[in-house]
N, C-alpha and C positions, 0 to 999 in steps of 0.2 A: 508627204504621205509615201509610205513604202509600197513596193510592189506586192508584198505579202498582204498588206492591208487592202489594196485594190482588188487582188484576186479573191480574198475572203469576202469583201463587199459584193463582188460579182457573183460569188456562190450564193450569198444571201438573196440577191436579187432574183436569181434563177429559181432557187428553191421556194421563194415566196410567190411565184406566179401560179395562178390557177390554170387548169388545163387549156382554157381558151387563150389565155395570155401566152402559155408555153407554145401553142400552135402558131400564134401571131409572131412570137420571137423567132420561131423556126423559119417562118416565111421571110421575115426581114433578113435574117442571117443568110438564107439561101440567095436572096437578092444581092446581098453584099458579096457572097462567093462568086456569083455569076459576073458581077461587075469587076471583081478582082481578077478573075480568070481572063476576061476580055482585055483588061488592061495589060496583064502579063503577056498575053499573046501579041497584042499590038506593040508592046515595048520590048519584044525579045531582042531586037538588034541593039537597042539602048542598053539593056541589061547585060548582054554579052560584052559590050564595050566597057561597061562599069566593072564587070568581073575581071577583064583583062588588065585594065588600067588602075582601078582603085582597089580592087581586092577587098571589098568590104570596109573601106575607110569610113563610110557613112555610119557604120555601127560602132565606131570607136570614138573615144573622146566626146562622149555624149552625157547628158543628164537624162537617164532613162525615164525618170518621173515626168519629164516634160514631153516625152514622146508617147508613152503608153498610158492611155486614160482608162477610167473605169469602163467606158463603153467598149474599148478594145478588149478588156478582160472578159466582159460579158460575151462579146462576139466569139472570142477564142474558146471559152469554156462551153458555149452553146454549140459551136460548130465542130469542135474537135475534142469531145470529152475524153477520148482515149489518151490524150497527152496530159491529162490532169495530174497523174502521179509524177510524170517527168517535170512538170511545172513546179510541183511542190518540192521535189528533190532539188531543183535549181534555186528555188526561193530560199532554201535553208542556207545557201552559200551567199546570199545577198549581203553585201557590206553596207556600211553607212554611206560611203562615197564610192562610186564605181565609175570608172572612166570608159569602160567598154560594156557593151550590152551583155547582161548576164544570160541572155537567151541564145548566145552563140555556142554551139557545141564545141566543147574543148577550149572555149575562150577565143576561138578564131573563126568558127563557122563551119558549116552553114547554120542558118537560123533553125532553131528547133521547132518553130511553128510551121505548120503546113502552108504551102504557097497560097492556098485559098482561105486561110484563117490568120491573116497577118494584121497587125495594128494599122490603122488608117495612115498615119504619117509614114510608116515604113513602106507601105505599098504605093503611095502617091509621090514620094520624094525621089527625085533624080538629080544627079550632079549637074547635068546640062541636057539640052535637047529634048525637053518634054513637050514642046509645041505640037509635035506629031501625035501625041496621045492626050491632048488637052480634053477632048470629049470623053475619053475613057476615065480620066482622072475626075472629071465632073460627075460622072455616073457613080464612081466609088464614093465620092463625098456626099452625093445626094442620098445614097443608101445609108451611109453612116448617120446623116442628119435624121433620116427616118427612124433609125434605132434610138437616137438621142431623144427624139420626141416621144417615142414609145416608153422608154425607161423613165424619163424625168416627168412626164405627164401622167404616169401610172398612178402615183399617189393621189393626184388631184382627181382623176377619174374614180378611184376607189372611194374617196371622201364624198364626192358628188353622188355616187351610187348609194352610199350609206345614208346620206341625208335625205335623198328623195325616195328611196325604195322602202325604208323602214319607218318612215314617218317621223324620224328624229327631228326634222326641221320644225314640224308642227308641235312636237312635244317641247322643244326648246323655246318656242314662241309663247307657250302657255295655252290655256283653253281658249277656244274661240267662242264668239257669240257675245251678245250684250250682257253687261253685268246685271246680276239680280239683286234686288233690294231686300 
């Protein structure tokens, strides 16, 4: 699956939400942002060390499709809609095989995603020394799990609502009552 496909699917998810679901998505994404910010704050020393020693090595020689999921795309588009044109511009350059993350500005960085709207694996992955921020990492993962349940169970909730609110279940079962002779 390409990044173009994932971002298009994420757009479809977002535009298909009713106003109540849009508000709920906003709340979940705010929770993720808060968790990401707390993690970045707690991991500042680790990140500084990564910047000095690795210089973004973790964003190179990767298979981006394994790192950025549909959920990440939904989170990014819902949280930072202003970068949508930049994402589309970047996706035009997506090749079939890419060794470096296509979302690195100028091919070397920094990341074009805002620090509080990054893919889950990007924000919770550290070269070493992440024991000090294990609680913050768990909080980010927990928030992304909440987003996962919201997105993937949305269709089930919609089907259940349709079946029970419109009487479709009764109509599908046929008329009720004893047969008449």
